[in-house]
C-alpha positions in Angstrom: 0.1 0.0 0.1 1.1 3.5 -0.7 2.2 5.8 1.8 0.0 8.7 2.8 1.6 11.3 0.6 1.9 9.1 -2.4 -2.0 8.1 -1.7 -2.9 12.1 -1.6 -0.9 12.5 -5.0 -2.4 9.5 -6.8 -6.0 10.8 -5.7 -5.2 14.1 -6.7 -4.1 13.1 -10.1 -6.7 10.5 -10.9 -9.6 13.1 -10.1 -8.2 15.8 -11.9 -7.9 13.3 -15.0 -11.6 12.7 -14.7 -12.8 16.0 -14.2 -11.1 16.9 -17.4 -11.5 13.7 -19.6 -14.5 12.0 -18.3 -17.2 10.9 -21.0 -20.4 12.9 -21.0 -23.0 10.2 -19.9 -26.6 10.9 -19.0 -26.5 9.4 -15.8 -23.6 11.7 -14.8 -25.7 14.7 -15.1 -27.8 13.9 -12.1 -27.8 13.1 -8.4 -31.0 11.6 -8.7 -30.9 8.1 -6.9 -33.6 6.5 -9.3 -31.6 7.4 -12.2 -28.3 6.3 -11.2 -29.7 3.2 -9.9 -31.3 2.4 -13.2 -28.0 3.1 -15.2 -26.0 0.9 -12.9 -28.5 -2.1 -13.3 -28.3 -1.5 -17.2 -24.7 -1.2 -17.2 -24.3 -4.7 -15.6 -22.5 -6.8 -18.1 -23.4 -4.3 -21.0 -21.5 -1.9 -23.0 -22.2 1.9 -22.2 -23.3 2.6 -26.1 -25.8 0.1 -25.8 -27.3 1.3 -22.7 -27.8 5.0 -23.5 -30.9 4.6 -25.8 -32.6 2.0 -23.6 -31.8 4.3 -20.5 -33.4 7.2 -22.2 -36.6 5.4 -23.5 -37.3 3.8 -20.0 -36.9 7.1 -18.3 -39.4 8.9 -20.8 -41.9 6.1 -20.0 -41.0 5.7 -16.4 -39.6 8.6 -15.0 -39.7 7.7 -11.4 -39.8 5.0 -8.7 -43.4 5.1 -8.4 -44.4 5.1 -12.3 -41.9 2.0 -12.4 -43.7 0.3 -9.3 -47.1 0.6 -10.8 -46.2 -0.6 -14.4 -47.0 -4.2 -15.1 -43.8 -6.6 -15.3 -44.7 -7.1 -19.1 -44.4 -3.5 -19.9 -41.2 -3.2 -17.9 -39.8 -6.3 -19.7 -40.9 -5.0 -23.2 -38.9 -1.6 -22.4 -36.0 -3.7 -21.6 -36.3 -6.1 -24.4 -33.0 -6.4 -26.4 -30.7 -5.3 -23.5 -30.6 -9.0 -22.2 -30.1 -10.6 -19.1 -33.9 -10.1 -18.0 -33.7 -11.0 -14.2 -32.3 -7.6 -13.9 -35.5 -5.9 -15.2 -37.6 -8.0 -13.0 -35.5 -7.2 -9.8 -35.8 -3.6 -10.5 -39.4 -3.9 -10.7 -39.7 -5.6 -7.7 -37.3 -3.3 -5.8 -39.4 -0.3 -7.1 -42.5 -1.9 -5.6 -40.5 -2.6 -2.1 -39.2 1.2 -2.1 -43.1 2.2 -2.5 -44.4 -0.5 0.2 -41.4 0.2 2.8 -40.2 3.6 2.1 -43.2 5.4 0.8 -41.7 5.9 -2.6 -38.5 7.5 -1.5 -35.2 6.0 -2.4 -33.4 4.5 0.9 -30.6 6.9 2.1 -28.2 4.7 3.4 -25.9 1.7 1.9 -27.3 -1.0 4.4 -30.9 -0.1 3.3 -30.1 0.1 -0.2 -28.4 -3.6 -0.1 -32.1 -5.0 1.2 -33.5 -4.1 -2.4 -34.2 -7.0 -4.7 -31.3 -7.5 -7.3 -28.8 -5.1 -5.5 -25.3 -6.4 -4.3 -22.5 -4.6 -2.6 -21.1 -3.1 -5.8 -24.6 -1.6 -6.7 -25.3 -0.4 -3.4 -22.0 1.5 -3.0 -22.5 3.0 -6.4 -25.6 4.5 -5.5 -24.9 5.6 -2.0 -21.4 7.0 -2.8 -22.6 8.9 -6.3 -26.1 9.9 -5.4 -25.7 10.3 -1.3 -22.2 11.0 -0.9 -21.7 7.9 1.5 -18.1 6.9 1.9 -18.3 3.5 0.2 -16.0 2.0 -2.3 -17.0 0.2 -5.3 -15.5 -2.9 -7.0 -16.4 -4.2 -10.3 -14.4 -5.8 -12.8 -13.1 -2.4 -14.2 -11.8 -1.3 -10.8 -10.5 -4.7 -9.9 -8.4 -4.5 -13.0 -6.9 -1.3 -12.0 -6.2 -2.5 -8.8 -4.5 -5.7 -9.7 -2.2 -3.6 -11.7 -1.5 -1.0 -9.4 -0.5 -3.8 -6.7 0.8 -6.3 -9.3 -1.6 -8.8 -7.8 -1.3 -12.3 -9.6 -3.8 -15.1 -9.6 -7.4 -15.5 -10.2 -9.1 -12.2 -8.8 -12.4 -14.3 -8.0 -10.5 -16.8 -5.9 -11.4 -17.7 -2.5 -10.8 -14.7 -0.1 -9.2 -12.7 -3.1 -12.2 -10.5 -3.9 -12.7 -9.6 -0.1 -8.8 -8.3 -0.4 -9.6 -6.3 -3.1 -12.5 -4.6 -1.7 -10.4 -3.7 1.3 -7.7 -2.3 -1.1 -10.5 -0.3 -2.8 -11.8 1.1 0.3 -8.1 2.1 1.4 -7.7 4.1 -2.1 -11.0 5.7 -1.4 -10.9 9.5 -1.5 -13.1 10.1 1.3 -14.3 13.7 0.6 -15.6 12.9 -2.9 -16.5 9.4 -2.9 -18.8 9.3 -5.7 -16.5 11.0 -8.0 -13.6 9.0 -6.9 -15.5 5.7 -7.7 -16.7 7.0 -11.1 -12.8 8.0 -11.8 -11.7 4.5 -10.9 -14.3 2.9 -13.2 -13.4 5.3 -16.0 -9.9 4.8 -16.0 -10.6 0.9 -16.3 -13.0 1.2 -18.8 -11.1 3.7 -21.0 -7.3 3.4 -20.4 -6.8 0.4 -18.2 -8.5 -1.7 -20.4 -8.2 -5.6 -20.5 -6.2 -5.7 -23.7 -3.3 -3.1 -24.7 -3.8 -0.8 -21.7 -2.7 2.9 -22.5 0.0 3.2 -19.6 1.5 6.4 -21.3 -2.0 8.3 -21.2 -2.5 7.0 -17.5 -2.7 9.8 -14.8 -1.3 7.5 -12.0 1.1 5.3 -14.1 4.1 6.3 -12.1 2.2 4.6 -8.9 1.8 1.1 -10.8 3.6 -2.0 -9.6 2.8 -3.7 -12.7 3.7 -1.3 -14.9 7.2 -1.0 -13.1 7.5 -5.0 -13.4 6.5 -5.0 -16.9 3.7 -7.2 -16.3 0.7 -4.9 -16.7 -0.8 -6.3 -19.7 -0.5 -9.7 -18.3 -2.8 -8.7 -15.3 -5.2 -9.5 -14.1 -4.5 -13.2 -15.0 -7.0 -14.9 -17.1 -9.7 -17.4 -15.5 -10.3 -20.7 -16.4 -13.2 -20.7 -18.9 -16.0 -23.1 -18.7 -16.3 -25.4 -21.7 -18.7 -24.2 -24.5 -21.8 -26.1 -24.9 -23.5 -26.4 -28.5 -27.1 -26.3 -28.6 -29.4 -26.8 -31.5 -32.9 -25.6 -31.5 -35.7 -25.6 -34.2 -38.5 -22.7 -34.1 -42.0 -22.6 -35.9 -42.7 -19.1 -37.5 -46.5 -19.1 -38.4 -47.4 -16.6 -40.7 -50.9 -15.7 -42.0 -51.8 -13.7 -45.2 -51.5 -10.4 -43.2 -48.2 -11.1 -41.9 -49.2 -12.0 -38.4 -47.5 -14.6 -36.4 -47.9 -16.4 -33.0 -45.6 -16.2 -29.9 -45.9 -18.3 -26.7 -45.9 -16.8 -23.2 -43.0 -16.9 -20.9 -42.5 -20.5 -19.6 -43.8 -21.4 -16.3 -42.3 -23.8 -13.6 -39.0 -23.8 -11.1 -35.7 -23.0 -12.7 -34.7 -26.9 -11.7 -37.7 -27.8 -14.3 -36.6 -25.4 -16.7 -32.9 -26.6 -16.8 -34.5 -29.9 -18.4 -35.3 -28.1 -21.5 -32.8 -25.3 -22.9 -35.4 -23.5 -24.6 -37.0 -21.3 -21.8 -33.5 -20.7 -20.4 -32.4 -19.5 -23.9 -35.4 -17.1 -24.5 -34.8 -15.5 -21.3 -38.2 -16.6 -19.9 -39.9 -14.1 -22.4 -42.4 -14.3 -25.3 -41.0 -16.8 -28.0 -41.7 -18.8 -31.1 -42.6 -22.6 -30.6 -39.0 -23.9 -30.2 -37.8 -27.3 -29.5 -34.5 -28.7 -28.8 -33.1 -30.6 -32.0 -31.7 -34.4 -31.7 -31.8 -35.5 -35.4 -33.9 -34.1 -38.2 -34.9 -30.4 -37.2 -38.1 -30.5 -39.1 -39.1 -34.0 -37.6 -38.4 -32.6 -34.3 -40.4 -29.6 -34.6 -43.3 -31.6 -35.9 -43.3 -33.8 -32.9 -43.3 -30.9 -30.8 -46.2 -28.8 -32.6 -48.3 -32.2 -32.1 -47.3 -32.1 -28.1 -48.8 -28.6 -28.3 -52.1 -30.2 -29.5 -51.6 -28.4 -33.0 -52.5 -30.1 -36.0 -52.8 -28.6 -39.5 -56.5 -29.8 -39.8 -57.5 -28.7 -43.3 -54.6 -26.9 -43.8 -51.3 -28.5 -45.1 -48.4 -26.7 -43.5 -45.4 -26.4 -45.5 -42.2 -25.8 -43.5 -40.0 -23.5 -45.7 -36.5 -23.7 -44.1 -35.0 -20.2 -43.2 -31.4 -19.4 -42.8 -30.0 -20.6 -39.5 -29.5 -18.0 -36.7 -26.4 -17.9 -34.3 -26.5 -16.7 -30.8 -24.6 -16.9 -27.6 -25.6 -17.0 -24.1 -23.0 -17.4 -21.4 -21.0 -20.3 -22.2 -23.8 -21.9 -24.7 -23.4 -21.5 -28.6 -26.5 -21.6 -30.0 -27.8 -22.7 -33.4 -31.8 -22.1 -34.1 -33.1 -23.5 -37.4 -36.2 -21.5 -38.2 -38.9 -22.5 -40.3 -41.4 -20.2 -41.7 -45.0 -21.9 -42.0 -47.3 -19.9 -44.1 -50.9 -20.4 -43.2 -54.4 -19.3 -44.0 -55.3 -18.9 -40.5 -53.2 -18.9 -37.5 -53.6 -21.9 -35.4 -55.1 -21.9 -31.7 -52.5 -22.0 -29.0 -53.6 -21.7 -25.5 -52.1 -18.6 -24.2 -50.3 -17.6 -27.4 -50.5 -14.0 -28.6 -50.8 -12.6 -32.3 -48.2 -10.1 -33.1 -46.9 -8.8 -36.7 -43.9 -10.8 -37.7 -42.2 -7.5 -38.5 -42.6 -6.3 -35.1 -42.5 -9.2 -32.7 -41.0 -6.4 -30.0 -44.6 -5.5 -29.7 -44.5 -8.2 -26.8 -41.4 -8.4 -24.5 -39.1 -10.7 -26.4 -35.2 -11.6 -26.4 -32.5 -10.7 -29.1 -32.8 -14.4 -29.9 -36.4 -14.2 -31.0 -35.8 -10.9 -32.9 -33.2 -12.7 -34.9 -35.5 -15.6 -35.8 -38.1 -13.5 -36.8 -35.9 -11.7 -39.1 -34.6 -15.0 -40.9 -38.0 -16.1 -41.1 -39.2 -12.9 -42.9 -36.3 -13.2 -45.4 -37.2 -16.8 -45.8 -40.8 -15.7 -46.7 -39.7 -12.8 -49.1 -37.5 -15.2 -50.9 -40.1 -18.0 -51.3 -42.8 -15.4 -52.7 -40.3 -14.2 -54.9 -39.7 -17.9 -56.3 -43.3 -18.3 -56.7 -43.7 -15.3 -58.9 -41.0 -16.3 -61.0 
């Protein structure tokens, strides 16, 4: 750890750099804990550029805690649709209802109280309480951990038993207590813009002279890579019905426990949102899909279903590599499926859907267009 004078110099330089070079982000223009909370939840495992339009649209529709609490879960998920990791949106909604029920609609004013909200852990509680409320809490996320690992030349897996707790103590020792919120943002900004995972820009870093990793010539190798889980290949087939007016059918979010869902990849991979009839493939995709539709009590009746193979869709969810084989099925009338909803095929986002479902819809639309052109020829 640095001596007191060195630490003061490091803090001064980093804050001066941040004040001059920080990115102009919408959530940095406010001290409203609701807006800071929303930004922190959206930014989890998601790039800043992707978050900004979602953040702004969300606030236009749900500008405060009470409007969020009063909204339906489906509306919240629709606004979140495409951002991924949908449990974040569900927990955000639950937490807003907690705040209304337990705090009269006023955001909690301490780290300890914030930590009691649904979906909020130590990092998020520290970020909100320091930035919005000025509480002396140091944040520790991936960006900050990387900065600390290089500053202290810390080797090994940062997530190893006990290591993360030591990093939290280190972050607290570095905290500039007169400006905790600004300090936390400066540390995160440094990790996001200069002290990046690959090719850190050490020559531009305002605190490079204090970096032990830089002095030892190992900054680029820190933090050391974690062992990755082996990739699991998953193949699915999806039925995209479409009537003459361009309407299609989506099935509702699956019900049941997480354990039950894990027996079937499909609910997990569609993020428990609205989705096309989809089944895991083991053999012939069309045969598997026909069997799945029969299991849903679907029969063509007087209609003869023509399964038009669309271009395969590729998607990744954590350690899963997913290939979906969509089939466009033109019908005179959409079949009846209990609980299903009709939506325009060109705008499936009218309901809360995942990016995977959007990709399947686009592929099916392309197949329908191509098929129509061939028939004209």
